C-alpha positions in Angstrom: -22.8 40.7 32.9 -21.5 37.2 33.3 -17.9 37.0 34.2 -15.7 34.4 32.5 -12.3 33.3 33.6 -9.4 34.5 31.5 -7.6 32.2 29.1 -4.7 30.2 30.3 -1.4 30.2 28.5 1.0 27.3 28.0 4.5 27.3 26.6 4.3 25.7 23.1 6.2 25.5 19.8 4.6 25.3 16.4 6.7 23.2 14.0 6.8 21.7 10.6 8.1 18.2 10.4 8.3 16.6 6.9 5.0 17.4 5.2 3.1 17.9 8.5 2.7 20.6 11.1 1.9 20.4 14.7 1.9 22.0 18.1 4.7 20.7 20.4 4.7 20.7 24.2 7.1 19.7 26.9 5.2 17.4 29.2 6.2 19.4 32.3 4.7 22.6 30.8 1.2 21.2 30.5 -1.4 21.9 33.2 -1.2 19.2 35.9 -4.5 17.5 34.8 -3.2 17.2 31.3 0.2 15.7 32.3 -1.6 12.3 32.5 -3.5 10.5 29.7 -7.2 11.0 29.8 -10.1 13.3 29.1 -8.4 16.5 30.5 -5.4 16.0 28.1 -7.6 15.2 25.1 -9.9 18.2 25.7 -6.9 20.5 26.1 -5.3 19.4 22.8 -8.6 19.6 21.0 -9.1 23.2 22.1 -5.5 24.0 21.1 -6.2 22.7 17.6 -9.8 24.0 17.3 -11.7 20.7 17.4 -14.2 19.3 17.1 -15.4 21.7 14.5 -18.6 21.0 12.6 -17.6 23.5 10.0 -14.4 21.5 9.4 -12.3 24.7 9.3 -10.6 24.8 12.8 -10.7 28.6 12.6 -10.7 28.9 16.4 -7.4 27.0 16.9 -4.0 26.1 15.4 -5.2 23.3 13.2 -5.2 23.8 9.4 -8.3 21.7 8.6 -6.3 18.8 7.1 -5.1 15.6 8.7 -1.5 16.8 8.1 -2.0 19.9 10.3 -4.3 18.6 13.0 -1.6 17.2 15.3 -0.1 17.6 18.7 3.1 16.3 20.2 4.2 15.9 23.8 7.9 15.3 24.7 9.7 14.6 27.9 13.1 13.4 29.1 13.2 9.6 28.8 13.5 7.3 31.8 14.1 4.4 29.4 17.7 3.3 29.1 19.5 4.2 25.9 17.0 6.9 24.9 17.0 10.7 25.2 13.3 11.6 25.0 9.8 10.0 25.1 7.7 11.2 22.2 3.9 11.0 22.3 1.7 11.9 19.3 -2.0 12.8 19.2 -3.9 12.9 15.9 -6.8 15.3 16.6 -9.9 14.7 14.6 -11.1 17.8 12.8 -14.9 17.4 13.2 -15.3 14.5 15.7 -14.8 14.4 19.4 -11.7 12.3 19.2 -7.9 12.4 19.8 -6.4 9.2 18.3 -3.3 7.9 20.1 -3.2 4.6 18.2 -0.2 5.3 16.0 2.9 7.5 15.2 3.4 10.4 12.8 6.5 9.7 10.8 6.7 13.3 9.5 6.6 14.8 13.0 9.1 12.3 14.2 11.6 14.5 12.3 10.5 17.6 14.3 10.5 15.5 17.5 14.2 15.1 17.2 14.8 18.8 16.5 12.4 19.9 19.3 14.2 17.7 21.8 17.3 19.8 21.2 15.5 23.1 21.1 13.6 22.3 24.4 16.7 21.3 26.3 15.6 17.7 26.7 18.9 16.2 25.4 21.9 16.0 27.7 24.2 18.9 26.7 27.2 16.6 26.7 25.7 14.7 23.8 25.3 17.8 21.6 28.3 18.6 19.4 29.2 22.2 18.7 29.1 21.5 15.0 28.1 18.3 13.2 25.3 15.8 13.8 23.5 15.0 17.0 22.1 11.5 17.3 18.8 11.8 19.2 17.4 8.6 20.5 13.6 8.8 20.6 11.2 6.4 22.3 8.0 6.5 20.4 5.5 6.0 23.2 2.4 5.4 21.1 3.8 2.2 19.5 6.7 1.3 21.8 9.4 1.7 19.2 12.8 3.4 18.9 13.5 6.1 16.3 17.0 7.6 15.7 17.0 11.1 14.4 20.3 12.5 13.0 19.9 16.2 13.6 22.4 18.7 12.1 23.9 21.1 14.6 25.7 24.4 14.0 27.1 26.5 16.9 25.5 24.1 19.4 22.0 24.8 18.0 19.8 22.9 15.5 20.7 23.8 12.0 17.3 24.4 10.4 18.2 26.1 7.1 19.7 24.2 4.2 19.3 23.1 0.6 17.6 19.7 1.2 14.4 19.7 -0.9 11.4 17.6 0.0 8.5 17.2 -2.4 5.3 18.5 -0.7 7.3 21.2 1.1 7.8 24.4 -0.9 11.0 25.7 0.6 14.3 23.8 1.2 15.7 23.2 4.7 18.4 21.1 6.5 18.2 17.4 6.0 17.4 15.2 9.0 17.9 11.4 8.5 15.5 9.2 10.4 16.0 5.5 11.3 12.9 3.6 12.4 14.3 0.5 14.3 12.4 -2.8 14.3 9.2 -1.1 13.1 7.3 -4.3 12.4 5.1 -4.5 15.5 2.5 -2.0 16.7 3.1 -1.8 20.5 -0.2 -2.3 22.2 -1.6 -4.5 19.4 1.5 -6.7 19.0 1.3 -9.1 16.1 3.6 -10.0 13.3 4.8 -8.0 10.3 1.9 -9.5 8.3 -0.9 -9.9 10.9 -2.9 -12.3 8.6 0.1 -14.5 8.0 0.0 -13.8 4.2 1.8 -11.5 1.9 -1.4 -11.1 -0.1 -5.0 -11.8 0.9 -8.4 -11.7 -0.7 -10.0 -8.9 1.3 -13.8 -9.2 1.3 -15.5 -5.8 1.8 -19.2 -6.2 2.5 -21.3 -4.4 -0.1 -18.3 -3.4 -2.1 -16.4 -6.4 -3.4 -13.3 -8.6 -2.8 -9.9 -7.2 -3.5 -6.3 -8.4 -3.4 -4.7 -6.8 -0.4 -1.3 -6.7 1.4 -1.9 -5.9 5.1 1.3 -5.0 6.9 2.3 -3.5 10.3 5.5 -1.6 9.7 5.7 2.0 10.8 1.9 2.0 10.9 -0.7 -0.7 10.1 -1.4 -0.2 6.4 -3.8 -1.9 3.9 -2.4 -1.8 0.3 -4.7 -2.6 -2.7 -4.1 -2.3 -6.4 -5.2 1.0 -8.0 -6.8 -0.7 -11.0 -8.8 -3.1 -8.8 -10.6 -0.1 -7.3 -10.9 1.9 -10.5 -7.9 4.2 -10.3 -4.7 4.7 -12.3 -2.5 5.6 -9.4 -1.8 9.1 -10.7 -4.7 10.8 -8.8 -4.3 14.0 -6.9 -6.3 15.1 -3.8 -9.0 16.9 -5.8 -9.7 13.8 -7.8 -10.9 11.9 -4.8 -11.5 14.2 -1.8 -14.5 15.9 -3.4 -16.4 12.6 -3.9 -18.2 11.5 -0.7 -19.2 8.2 -2.2 -15.6 7.2 -3.0 -14.4 8.3 0.4 -17.1 6.2 2.0 -15.9 3.2 -0.1 -12.3 3.7 1.0 -13.5 3.8 4.6 -15.4 0.5 4.1 -12.1 -1.1 2.7 -10.2 0.3 5.7 -12.7 -1.1 8.2 -12.6 -4.5 6.5 -8.8 -4.4 6.7 -8.7 -3.4 10.3 -10.9 -6.3 11.2 -8.7 -8.8 9.2 -5.6 -7.3 10.9 -7.2 -7.8 14.3 -6.9 -4.0 15.1 -10.6 -3.9 15.9 -13.2 -6.5 16.9 -16.3 -4.9 15.5 -16.9 -2.4 12.6 -18.2 0.2 15.0 -14.8 0.4 16.7 -13.3 1.9 13.5 -15.0 5.3 14.4 -12.7 5.6 17.5 -9.6 4.5 15.6 -9.4 6.8 12.6 -5.7 7.1 12.5 -5.0 3.4 11.9 -4.8 1.5 9.8 -4.0 3.5 6.7 -5.5 2.6 3.3 -3.2 3.0 0.2 -3.3 2.0 -3.4 -0.4 1.2 -5.6 0.3 0.9 -9.3 3.3 0.5 -11.7 5.1 3.6 -12.8 3.3 6.1 -15.1 3.9 9.6 -16.2 1.9 12.2 -14.2 1.8 15.8 -13.1 2.3 16.4 -9.4 0.2 18.9 -7.4 3.0 21.5 -7.9 2.8 21.2 -11.7 6.0 19.3 -11.9 6.1 16.4 -14.3 7.0 13.1 -12.8 8.3 10.7 -15.4 7.6 6.9 -15.1 11.4 6.3 -15.5 12.1 8.3 -12.3 10.0 6.1 -10.0 9.7 2.4 -9.1 6.0 2.6 -8.5 3.2 5.0 -7.6 1.4 5.1 -4.2 -1.6 7.1 -3.0 -2.6 6.9 0.7 -5.5 8.2 2.7 -5.2 9.7 6.2 -8.1 10.4 8.5 -10.6 9.8 5.6 -9.0 12.0 3.0 -6.3 11.5 0.3 -3.0 12.8 1.7 -1.3 15.6 -0.2 2.0 13.8 -0.2 2.8 10.7 1.9 2.7 10.0 5.7 6.1 9.2 7.0 4.9 6.1 8.8 3.2 4.9 5.6 6.5 5.4 3.8 8.0 3.0 6.2 5.3 0.5 5.3 5.9 1.1 1.6 9.6 0.6 1.9 9.2 -2.5 4.0 6.6 -4.1 1.7 8.6 -3.2 -1.4 11.6 -5.1 0.1 9.6 -8.3 0.4 9.1 -10.2 -2.8 5.4 -11.0 -3.5 3.6 -8.2 -1.8 1.4 -5.9 -3.9 3.9 -3.1 -3.3 6.8 -5.2 -4.4 5.0 -6.4 -7.5 3.9 -2.9 -8.5 7.6 -2.0 -8.3 8.5 -4.8 -10.6 9.2 -7.6 -8.1 12.4 -9.1 -6.9 14.6 -8.1 -3.9 15.3 -4.4 -3.3 16.9 -2.5 -0.4 15.3 0.9 -1.3 12.4 2.1 -3.3 11.6 5.5 -5.0 7.8 6.1 -5.3 5.6 8.8 -6.7 3.0 10.4 -4.6 0.6 13.4 -5.2 3.3 16.0 -4.5 6.3 14.3 -6.1 8.9 11.6 -5.2 10.2 10.0 -2.0 12.9 7.5 -1.5 12.8 5.1 1.5 15.1 2.2 2.4 14.3 -0.9 4.4 16.2 -3.9 5.7 14.0 -7.0 5.7 14.9 -10.7 6.2 13.2 -14.0 6.3 13.9 -16.5 9.1 12.0 -19.8 9.5 9.5 -18.7 7.0 8.7 -15.4 8.8 9.6 -12.0 7.5 11.0 -9.3 9.8 12.2 -5.8 9.2 15.1 -4.5 11.2 15.2 -0.9 10.0 13.7 1.6 7.7 15.5 4.9 6.7 14.3 8.1 5.1 15.3 11.8 5.0 13.0 14.6 6.0 13.4 18.2 7.3 11.9 20.2 10.1 11.9 23.8 11.4 10.3 26.0 14.1 7.5 28.1 12.6 6.6 29.9 15.9 7.3 29.6 19.6 6.0 31.2 22.7 2.7 30.5 24.4 -0.5 28.9 23.2 -3.7 30.4 24.8 -6.9 28.5 25.4 -10.0 29.2 27.5 -9.9 27.8 31.0 -11.6 24.3 31.1 
């Protein structure tokens, strides 16, 4: 009989943040080889999640076979002045041999603030016995600051509450997130509008030419009009995700946008950059029925937005894409702003497949250039399980 080494076990916490879930680690708890970026870290996180899985089910791991549940987070005490923790996010591909480090997860940013307290990574002198702890997060993927306002009770994170978030079944405690100066994407740099235009004619080879707003705020995002690509803006996941031809068309639009934004140099590079940019489509308000069965009235929203993540229509809305939506809505003339009725606005309430979300943004124009100083939204987070994750020895 062939002897195989036993599994290794690593301290880990499984958390929900916003409408996503992921496995959280303290950097110091990872095996030595995985404490540095590289293949050893990627392989470990893939094995934790259960990828790459040709069955697309992630049965042999913690992933939930959706882009919202195929995620890992690594946190450590920050050495950067004015910050408490460094937060690194890995989007694990479900069926491909890839961990994408090119962007942030806005939803799990909520859980990053809470986990920083749970894991003892925030100086105890900064944590009130009761009240709100301001956790200063350095988002290491994109080189940006996020401020999480985490409720505290008895010196511990207050997880339960009555804050309701569409896309999450049960209420919890509200955590307010501030994304500071979210307009540049770290390693890629570039302006808020990488093409220099609020709206472009985006030529997609073999598909057509579409009006598009391409923006780097929160996460690089390509916005197109729903009607231009044959949709109403009221679609749910099952209306799109079961149609391989439509998903392939969305990917072609995404690749064309990535090229125009300068995120990739050749179409082939898009295969190794699945997490960014996002592709989203917008429309003016309409009545529709959300995935939960709740009726969303046109009068209750400013516009409708649907977005794709890792090649599939998202069940709600990515937090980083919400930052892009709020920012674009605040700038007159973008497709997002026009779908919301035009004009200046400091906040927008949009409808997504699971319901409603409100996001605020502060944008200003100086010397003909638009910048965004801050985007704000509320989410919630809680621990689902904590202990050790077990994986076979590499």
